[in-house]
N, C-alpha and C positions, 0 to 999 in steps of 0.2 A: 485515621492515618491513611494516606494514599501515596503511591509511588508509581514511577514509570520505570520499567525494566529495560536497561540498555546493555550493550555489549561490554561496557566497562563497569556495570553495576547499576544499582537503583538510584534514581534521582527524584527530587521533589518536583511535582508537576509545575510548580510556579517557576522553576528554573529551566524549563524545556526550551522556551523561545520559539522563534519562527521555524515551522516544521513542514517539510514535504512528506506527504502521507503514503506515496506509492512510487518507490524508485528501485533501481538495481544498480549496484556499484561494482560487484565482482561475481562472475559466474562462468562455469565451464560446462556447457551442455554436453551430454554424452552423444555418441554416434547412434543413429545416422544424422542427428540434427546439426552437429558441428560442421560436418561436410556440406550438408544440404544448404545451410544458411550461415556462412562464416561471419556475416555482419552481426548476427544474433549471438554475441559472445563478448563479454567484458573481462578480459584476461590479463590485465596489466595493473597491478597494485599502484605503480607509480602514476599512471594516468588517472586512476581513481583519486589518489591523494591530491593531484593537481586540480582535478575538477571539483572536489569537495572543498579545497582551499579557496577556489574562486567563489563557490557558493557561500562560504563563510565571509569572505570579503564583501559580498553583496548584502550581507546582513543575516544570512541563514545560521541556524543553530542546531537543527536536528533533522534526521532523515530516517524514515521507516524503510528498511531494505527488505524487499518482498521476495527474495530468492528462496526457493524451497529445495530440498535435497535432490529432487528429480531433475533439477537444472544445474546442479553442481555448486551448491552453497558451500561457503568456506568461512566458518565463524572466526578463525584466527586472523584471516586477512581483514575481515570487517573490524575486528578489534584494533589491528594495526592501523587501519585507516583512521579510526576514531581517535586513537592515542596520538597519532601524528598531527592531525588537523585540529583536534579539540572539539570536533562536532559530535554531538550525541548520535549514535546509530542504534536503532531498534531492529533487532533481527527477528526472523519469522520461522515458525514451525508450520506444519501442514503440507499441502500439496497443490501443484498446479493442475491445469485441466487434463483430461484423460489422454490427450495426445502425448503428453510427457509422463504422466503419473501412473497410467494403467499398469505397467509392469511392476511398479512399486507397491501397489495396493491390491492387486488382484488376489482373490482367495483369502484376504485378511478381513477379520471382523472389525466393526466399529470400535469395539473395546480394545482390541490389539493396537489399532492405529492411535486411539486416544492415549494409550499408555506411552507410546513413543512421543506424542505431542507433549504430554505432561512432563515427561523426563526432560525434553528440550527446555521447557518453561521453568522447571523447578531446579533441576540438577545441572544441566548443560547439554550442549549440542555435540554430537559425534565424539563423545568421550573427552570433551573439553569442559572448562568451567565457564564458558561463554553461554549465557542463557538467552533464550528467545523472549520477546516481549509482546508478541501478537501472534494470533493463529490465522492461517490462510486456508480458505476453501474456494474451489473454482468450478466453473461450469463451461460447457462447450456452446457453440453457436446454436441457439434455439432449442437446446435440450440440456438436461442434467442426466448424464449417463448413469448406468447402474453403479460403476465404481466411484463416480463423483458423488452420488448420493450417500455412499458409505462414508466418504470423507466428510461430508456435511454433518452427518450424524456423529462422527468421531470428534469433529470440531466442537459440536455442542457439548459432548461429554467432557472434553478437555476444558471448555469454558466453565462448565458447572463445577468442575473439580478445583479450578484455580482462580476464576474471575477474570482471566485474561480476555481482552477484546478479540473480536473476529473481524478480519478484513477480507473481502472477497474479490475474486476475478470474475467478471462477466465477459463473455466473448461478444465484442461489439455492443455492449450494453444490454444484451438480451438476457432473459430469465431472472431479472432482478426480483420481481414479485414472487416467483417460485422459490428463489433462494430464501427470501424473507419468511415465507410460509413454512419452509422446511425447518429453518433454524428456530423460529419462535415456537413451532409445535414441539420442538425438543427442549424447550424451556429457556431459550436465550432471549433476554429482554431486547427490544428493538434498539435501545440506546447503547447497546454493546456491540452493534453491528455496523460496519461501514461497507456499503455496496460500491464496488469499484467500477471504473470505466463508463460511468453514466453519460459522459459527454461524447460517447460513441453513438448514442441514440437520443438525439436532441429533439424529442417530441414532447411538447408541453403537457399534454394530458398524462402521458406516461410518467414523466418526472414528478408531476404533482401527486399522482397516485402513490408513487414510491415514497415521496416526502411525507405524505399523510400517515404512513405507517409508523413514523417516528425514528427511522434509521438515519444514520449519517450518509451523506451523498458525496461520492468521490468524483470531482471534476479533475481528472488526473491524466488527461491527454493534451494538456495545454501546449500550444505551439505546433501541434501536428496538424497542419492545414490540409494534409492529404485526406484526413478523416472529416474535418469540419472546420470552418473558419472560427477564429477566436471571436469575431464579431457575434456569431451565433451563440457561442458559449456564454458571452457576456449577456446577451439578450435573455438566455435561459436563467442565468444567475439572477438577473434583475427580476424576472418573473417569480422565481422562488422567494426572493427577499420580499417582494410585494405581498406574497401569500403567507408570510410569517415564518419562513424556514431558514433564516440567516444563521441560526445556531446549529444547523445540520450540515453546512457546506464545508468541504475541505478541498485543498488544491494540491496538485502535483503534475508531473509530466511523463512519468513512466519511461524514462530514456534508456531502454534496454538494448540499444544498438550502438556499435562503435560510431556509426555515421551521425549519431545525434550529439556526440561529444567533441567540442573543440580540442580537448586534450589528446585526442587520437589523430589530429592532423589539422593544418590550417584550412579555414573555410568551412569546416564542419559545424553543425549546430543542431538545435538551438542551445544546448548545454544547460547546466544546472543554474546558471544565473538568469535565464530568460524570464522566469516568472517574476523574480524580484526586481529586475532592471527594466523589464518591458511590460509585462502583463499587469502588474499591480498599478502602474501609472495609467494604463488604459481603463482599468476598473474605476479609478478615481476620476478620470476625465469624463467617464460615462455617468457620473453623478452618484457613485456608490461611496458613502461616507468612509473616511479612513478608519473609523472605529469598527465598522462592519468588516472591512478587509482584515483588520487585526483579528477579528473573531475567526475568520477562515484559516488564518495562518498560525495563530497562537492559542487562542482560548479554546476553540473547538478541538484541535488536536490534543491539547493537554487534558481536557476533560475525558475524551474518548480513550486515550491511551492509559489513563490512570487505573491501577489496580487498587483495590481497597481490601482491608482485612475482612475475611469471611467469618 
């Protein structure tokens, strides 16, 4: 028996549908971050409902919402968005990079942090009955700080207790191999790990080395041309396919700013429809078979997100 844990309850993996693997729909960063960067704030449930409704009209069915408590996660708002739109939302436990999480995790043991993660996964988040379906661990640019290392260990403990998958944040794609080494040394199988933001470091040897470990590969900055062109993303995806890694690739856009959402104002973008209305057609035009694209968006997410009886 296998299931995927969403904010409205567990669903059969076969019913998940087209899934974005790393997004944010609602969060309220604490100070000083809210003042320092007011664009880095998704604080309007109505805008989220509009944006997710457009995603559904484009063919989308599920979203993994990667907001952690240190950035102002709100499980009840996520359930409201899901109930209103009919889109499955998978909530997250764990922590962001040290810039945000250090005050939350300092002086705590991996065991203590794991207890909180397990509670989010099994009982509910923040004294609600909304349960998380994935564990997050994060690293900083070119390093895993001491507090981040504790979170990675805690994430592994929570995985071993529950079977929940682990999805990571890499800063600009760095430290992926180190993340994998840390988690696998703690007993997490590679196929239960998704390494995030790898399309921030589009180097062929690096991506192939990561792929050979057997983890899932997050191409989740799609449409963000300020980091890299989508042409280069497609070239790297084609390289990975040619080397036998199509079953490890998953897609998203990580649109965690108001300026990325059309629902926050006319002329803003790219929005949650961009991948389905624009990027998918480009993949097909570049010669990637529709059945392989289906794997990226449907089959790979369902397999990764599924919990199984322990």
